[in-house]
C-alpha positions as CSV (number, residue, x, y, z in Angstrom):
1,X,-25.1,69.9,70.2
2,X,-22.4,71.0,67.6
3,X,-22.2,72.4,64.2
4,X,-21.2,70.6,61.1
5,X,-19.0,72.4,58.5
6,X,-21.8,73.9,56.9
7,X,-23.1,75.8,59.9
8,X,-26.0,73.2,60.7
9,X,-26.6,71.8,64.5
10,X,-25.8,68.1,64.6
11,X,-25.9,65.8,67.8
12,X,-22.6,65.8,69.8
13,X,-22.5,61.7,69.3
14,X,-22.4,62.7,65.4
15,X,-19.5,64.4,65.6
16,X,-16.3,62.5,64.5
17,X,-13.7,64.4,66.4
18,X,-15.9,64.0,69.6
19,X,-16.7,59.9,69.3
20,X,-12.7,60.1,68.7
21,X,-12.0,61.5,72.0
22,X,-14.4,59.3,73.8
23,X,-13.0,56.0,72.0
24,X,-9.6,57.1,73.1
25,X,-10.6,57.8,76.6
26,X,-12.2,54.4,76.8
27,X,-9.5,52.8,75.5
28,X,-7.2,54.6,78.1
29,X,-9.2,53.9,80.9
30,X,-9.5,50.1,80.3
31,X,-5.9,50.2,79.7
32,X,-5.5,51.7,83.3
33,X,-7.5,49.1,84.6
34,X,-5.5,46.2,83.0
35,X,-2.2,47.2,84.3
36,X,-3.8,47.6,87.8
37,X,-5.4,44.4,88.0
38,X,-2.0,42.9,86.7
39,X,-0.3,45.0,89.5
40,X,-2.8,44.3,92.4
41,X,-3.1,40.6,91.3
42,X,1.0,40.3,91.3
43,X,1.4,42.1,94.4
44,X,-0.9,39.5,96.0
45,X,0.5,36.6,94.6
46,X,4.0,37.5,96.0
47,X,2.4,38.5,99.7
48,X,1.0,35.2,99.6
49,X,4.2,33.4,98.9
50,X,6.1,35.4,101.5
51,X,7.8,37.1,98.7
52,X,9.2,40.8,99.7
53,X,9.1,43.3,97.3
54,X,10.9,47.0,96.8
55,X,14.2,48.3,96.0
56,X,16.0,47.7,99.6
57,X,18.0,44.9,98.4
58,X,20.3,47.2,96.5
59,X,21.6,48.6,99.6
60,X,22.6,44.8,100.7
61,X,25.8,43.0,100.1
62,X,26.7,41.4,97.1
63,X,29.0,39.1,98.3
64,X,30.6,37.8,94.7
65,X,33.6,39.7,92.5
66,X,33.3,40.9,89.2
67,X,36.2,40.6,86.9
68,X,35.9,44.0,84.7
69,X,35.2,47.1,86.6
70,X,35.7,50.8,85.4
71,X,34.8,51.9,89.0
72,X,36.0,50.4,92.4
73,X,34.3,47.3,93.3
74,X,34.8,44.4,95.6
75,X,32.8,41.3,97.2
76,X,31.7,43.8,100.2
77,X,29.9,46.3,97.5
78,X,26.4,46.6,97.4
79,X,23.9,45.1,94.8
80,X,23.2,48.9,93.7
81,X,27.2,48.9,93.1
82,X,26.6,46.1,91.1
83,X,24.1,47.4,89.0
84,X,26.2,50.7,88.2
85,X,29.2,48.4,87.4
86,X,27.0,46.4,84.8
87,X,25.9,49.6,83.4
88,X,29.2,50.9,82.9
89,X,30.5,47.6,81.0
90,X,27.3,47.6,78.8
91,X,28.0,51.3,77.6
92,X,31.7,50.5,77.2
93,X,31.3,47.7,74.8
94,X,28.1,49.5,72.9
95,X,30.2,52.5,72.5
96,X,33.6,50.7,71.2
97,X,31.2,48.6,68.9
98,X,29.5,51.9,67.6
99,X,32.7,53.4,66.7
100,X,34.3,50.7,64.7
101,X,31.0,49.6,63.0
102,X,30.6,53.2,61.9
103,X,34.2,53.3,60.5
104,X,34.0,49.9,58.9
105,X,30.8,50.0,57.6
106,X,31.1,53.2,55.6
107,X,34.5,52.3,54.5
108,X,33.2,48.9,52.9
109,X,29.9,50.5,51.8
110,X,32.1,52.8,49.9
111,X,33.8,50.1,48.7
112,X,31.1,48.4,47.4
113,X,30.7,50.9,44.8
114,X,34.4,50.9,43.5
115,X,35.2,51.2,40.2
116,X,38.1,48.6,40.9
117,X,36.5,44.9,40.5
118,X,38.6,42.8,43.3
119,X,37.6,45.7,46.1
120,X,33.8,45.8,44.9
121,X,33.6,42.0,45.2
122,X,35.9,41.6,48.6
123,X,33.6,44.1,50.3
124,X,30.3,42.5,48.6
125,X,31.7,39.3,49.8
126,X,32.0,40.8,53.5
127,X,28.6,41.8,53.4
128,X,26.9,38.8,52.4
129,X,29.1,36.7,54.8
130,X,29.0,38.7,58.1
131,X,25.2,39.7,57.3
132,X,23.7,35.9,57.1
133,X,25.6,34.3,59.8
134,X,24.1,34.9,63.2
135,X,25.5,37.3,65.7
136,X,25.7,34.3,68.6
137,X,27.7,32.3,66.2
138,X,30.2,35.0,65.6
139,X,30.7,35.7,68.8
140,X,31.2,32.1,69.9
141,X,33.8,31.8,66.8
142,X,35.8,34.6,67.9
143,X,35.4,33.4,71.5
144,X,36.4,30.0,71.5
145,X,37.7,29.5,67.9
146,X,40.2,32.6,68.0
147,X,40.9,34.1,71.5
148,X,41.0,30.8,73.3
149,X,43.4,29.2,70.7
150,X,46.2,31.8,71.7
151,X,48.9,30.6,73.9
152,X,49.3,30.6,77.7
153,X,50.6,33.6,79.5
154,X,54.3,32.1,79.5
155,X,54.4,31.8,75.7
156,X,52.7,35.4,75.2
157,X,53.0,37.2,71.8
158,X,54.5,40.4,72.6
159,X,54.5,43.6,70.9
160,X,58.0,45.5,71.9
161,X,57.8,43.6,75.2
162,X,55.4,46.1,76.5
163,X,52.0,44.7,74.9
164,X,50.9,41.1,75.6
165,X,48.4,38.9,74.5
166,X,47.8,35.6,75.6
167,X,44.5,33.2,76.2
168,X,43.7,35.6,79.2
169,X,43.3,38.5,77.3
170,X,45.4,41.4,76.1
171,X,47.6,43.1,78.5
172,X,49.1,46.9,78.0
173,X,50.7,49.3,79.9
174,X,48.7,51.1,82.7
175,X,49.2,55.0,82.9
176,X,49.7,56.6,86.1
177,X,49.0,60.2,86.3
178,X,51.0,62.2,88.5
179,X,50.6,66.0,90.4
180,X,49.6,68.3,87.9
181,X,48.0,65.7,85.2
182,X,44.9,67.3,85.7
183,X,45.7,70.3,83.5
184,X,45.9,68.1,80.5
185,X,42.5,66.9,80.1
186,X,41.2,70.5,80.7
187,X,43.6,71.6,77.8
188,X,41.9,68.8,75.6
189,X,38.5,70.4,76.3
190,X,39.8,74.0,75.5
191,X,41.2,72.5,72.1
192,X,37.4,70.9,71.6
193,X,35.9,73.9,72.0
194,X,38.5,76.1,70.0
195,X,38.0,73.4,67.2
196,X,34.0,73.4,67.0
197,X,34.1,77.7,67.2
198,X,36.7,77.9,64.2
199,X,34.9,75.3,62.6
200,X,31.7,77.5,62.7
201,X,33.4,80.6,61.8
202,X,35.2,78.9,58.7
203,X,31.6,77.9,57.7
204,X,30.1,81.3,57.9
205,X,33.3,82.7,56.2
206,X,33.0,80.5,53.3
207,X,29.6,81.2,52.8
208,X,30.2,85.1,52.7
209,X,33.4,85.3,50.8
210,X,33.6,81.8,49.3
211,X,37.0,81.1,50.9
212,X,37.8,77.8,52.8
213,X,40.1,77.3,55.5
214,X,41.9,74.3,56.0
215,X,39.9,73.4,58.9
216,X,40.5,69.7,59.4
217,X,44.2,70.6,59.8
218,X,43.5,73.5,61.8
219,X,41.3,71.5,64.0
220,X,43.3,68.8,64.4
221,X,45.9,70.7,65.5
222,X,43.9,72.4,68.3
223,X,42.4,69.1,69.5
224,X,46.0,67.3,69.7
225,X,48.7,70.2,69.6
226,X,46.8,72.3,73.0
227,X,46.9,69.2,75.3
228,X,50.3,68.0,74.1
229,X,51.8,71.5,74.8
230,X,50.1,71.2,78.2
231,X,51.3,68.1,78.9
232,X,54.7,69.1,78.2
233,X,54.9,72.5,79.9
234,X,53.8,70.7,83.1
235,X,56.6,68.6,83.0
236,X,54.9,65.4,81.6
237,X,53.4,64.2,84.5
238,X,52.8,60.5,83.8
239,X,54.1,57.5,84.4
240,X,53.2,54.0,82.9
241,X,53.0,50.6,84.8
242,X,54.8,48.3,82.1
243,X,53.3,44.3,82.5
244,X,55.8,41.9,83.7
245,X,55.8,38.4,83.8
246,X,55.7,37.0,87.3
247,X,54.9,33.1,88.0
248,X,52.1,31.9,85.8
249,X,50.8,35.7,85.0
250,X,51.5,39.3,84.4
251,X,51.8,41.8,87.0
252,X,51.2,45.5,86.3
253,X,49.7,47.2,83.4
254,X,45.7,46.9,82.4
255,X,44.6,43.5,81.4
256,X,41.3,43.2,78.7
257,X,39.1,40.3,79.0
258,X,39.3,38.4,76.1
259,X,35.4,38.7,76.6
260,X,35.6,42.1,76.0
261,X,37.6,41.7,72.9
262,X,35.3,38.7,71.5
263,X,32.0,40.5,72.3
264,X,33.7,43.9,70.4
265,X,34.8,42.2,67.3
266,X,31.5,40.3,66.8
267,X,29.3,43.3,67.3
268,X,31.4,45.6,65.1
269,X,31.9,43.3,62.3
270,X,28.2,42.3,62.2
271,X,27.1,45.6,62.3
272,X,29.3,47.0,60.3
273,X,27.8,44.7,57.3
274,X,24.0,46.4,57.8
275,X,25.6,49.6,58.1
276,X,27.7,48.9,55.0
277,X,24.4,48.2,53.1
278,X,22.7,51.2,54.5
279,X,26.0,53.5,53.0
280,X,25.4,51.9,49.8
281,X,21.9,52.6,49.6
282,X,22.2,56.4,50.4
283,X,25.0,57.2,48.1
284,X,23.1,55.6,45.2
285,X,19.9,57.8,46.4
286,X,22.0,60.9,45.3
287,X,21.0,61.8,41.5
288,X,23.9,60.9,39.2
289,X,23.5,64.6,38.0
290,X,25.2,65.8,41.3
291,X,28.3,63.7,40.6
292,X,28.3,64.5,37.0
293,X,28.2,68.2,37.6
294,X,31.2,67.8,40.2
295,X,33.1,65.7,37.3
296,X,32.4,68.7,35.2
297,X,34.1,71.1,37.2
298,X,37.0,68.7,37.3
299,X,36.7,68.1,41.2
300,X,38.7,65.1,42.4
301,X,36.8,61.9,43.3
302,X,37.7,62.0,46.9
303,X,36.3,65.8,47.2
304,X,33.4,64.7,45.4
305,X,32.6,61.9,47.4
306,X,32.9,64.0,50.8
307,X,31.8,67.5,49.8
308,X,28.8,66.3,47.3
309,X,27.9,62.9,47.4
310,X,27.8,61.8,51.6
311,X,26.4,65.3,52.7
312,X,23.4,64.4,50.4
313,X,23.3,60.8,50.9
314,X,23.0,61.1,54.9
315,X,19.6,62.4,54.9
316,X,18.5,58.9,53.7
317,X,22.0,57.0,56.2
318,X,21.2,58.6,59.4
319,X,17.9,57.2,60.0
320,X,18.6,53.8,59.3
321,X,22.0,54.0,61.1
322,X,20.2,54.8,64.1
323,X,18.2,51.7,63.9
324,X,21.3,49.7,63.7
325,X,23.0,51.4,66.5
326,X,20.0,50.6,68.9
327,X,20.4,47.1,67.4
328,X,24.2,46.8,68.6
329,X,22.9,48.1,72.0
330,X,20.4,45.6,72.5
331,X,22.7,42.7,70.9
332,X,25.4,43.2,73.6
333,X,23.1,41.4,75.9
334,X,24.5,38.4,74.4
335,X,27.5,38.6,76.6
336,X,26.0,36.1,78.9
337,X,26.8,33.7,76.0
338,X,30.8,34.1,77.1
339,X,30.4,35.1,80.3
340,X,31.4,39.1,79.6
341,X,30.3,41.1,82.9
342,X,27.4,43.3,81.2
343,X,24.4,44.7,82.9
344,X,22.4,41.5,82.2
345,X,25.0,38.7,83.4
346,X,26.0,40.4,86.8
347,X,22.4,42.2,87.3
348,X,19.7,40.0,85.8
349,X,21.9,37.3,86.0
350,X,23.8,36.8,89.3
351,X,22.0,39.4,91.3
352,X,18.3,38.0,90.3
353,X,19.7,34.3,91.3
354,X,21.1,35.8,94.8
355,X,18.1,37.9,95.6
356,X,15.2,36.6,94.2
357,X,13.7,40.1,93.4
358,X,13.1,39.0,89.7
359,X,10.2,41.6,89.2
360,X,12.4,44.6,90.3
361,X,15.6,43.6,88.6
362,X,14.2,43.0,85.1
363,X,11.8,46.0,85.5
364,X,15.3,48.3,86.3
365,X,16.8,46.2,83.3
366,X,14.3,46.8,81.0
367,X,13.9,50.9,82.0
368,X,17.9,51.0,81.3
369,X,17.9,49.8,77.6
370,X,14.6,51.9,77.4
371,X,16.5,55.2,78.2
372,X,19.7,54.0,76.5
373,X,17.4,53.7,73.5
374,X,15.5,56.9,73.7
375,X,18.8,59.0,74.5
376,X,20.7,57.8,71.6
377,X,17.2,58.0,69.1
378,X,17.3,61.6,70.4
379,X,20.8,62.3,69.5
380,X,20.6,61.0,66.1
381,X,17.1,62.8,65.5
382,X,19.1,66.4,66.6
383,X,22.0,65.2,64.1
384,X,19.5,64.2,61.4
385,X,17.9,67.5,61.6
386,X,21.0,69.3,61.2
387,X,21.9,67.1,58.4
388,X,18.5,67.9,56.1
389,X,18.3,69.4,53.0
390,X,17.1,72.8,53.7
391,X,15.2,74.2,50.6
392,X,15.6,78.0,49.8
């Protein structure tokens, strides 16, 4: 028995809260039973066909090469290392795409609202064209129609005879750290921390006194000047391996795959078209009175946009921006279309074909994308909480 809001005794099964808990418990039990049945049935079928299960294959020799690796890798490496290489390649193209897509998206979104007729129409054309062409078509266009049309290594296009671009990719000088260079990255970290501390201090000082510090210039000076000063004081401990044409290819330097460039361009340009619309809608959500008040104070347009409009628009922009970041990360799996060695290509593709461990490999791949998406969502939610307008 339980009591109603009026104090009368009623049967427990008539209590809506109790019924809701019972219903949820029944559904949860049914879901657990269904999952258990699927797992048991799958294991029985695998055993009947003599297919081994487990993650022991990760310690076996891979036996194939990968054209781009951010860590040391060879054909003698294990499938576990193959997984790490593919994951790092996925994170690399995703991070590069997010940075460039955000920059282009904000620029185009602001340009769409420009009073300059030509600039606004060009921004609108960009959005309408690239947003409505399928991403896979854009990837294939950049790879086959643009990058594969470049000259051979012997006829490479060069910049100052140190940077070369050809059908095999972009070749740039390779930095070779010497003894004592480790102090420079530490100096960069110190500069970043000092810039953050200075930013917090400047914000509190402005709230207390109304006087602003040139935080952007001071922060840039700390972030750039601190490691540069340490680099010079330690005797510039860095050498460069300059690429040189030897035979039919270049030796020395670092080669950036055309597959990476094509995928990076396509992901950035495609996603930027959606981000531009998000930025435009966020800016238009700011009441006109805010801009009129800034104009009444004779604030320049740039300061009005940076200090008044954008901070208020971010509360609308950030949640939608998170979705576009997640879409970009998941769309990076289209790399298999042009042979870029991302996680799907080298792990869910080559490794799965060689080992036959479909369940384990697909489960690991799904888990990776799930974890990446949850981490990005969590970071963006933290940032969103900081950008929310707080009422007094």
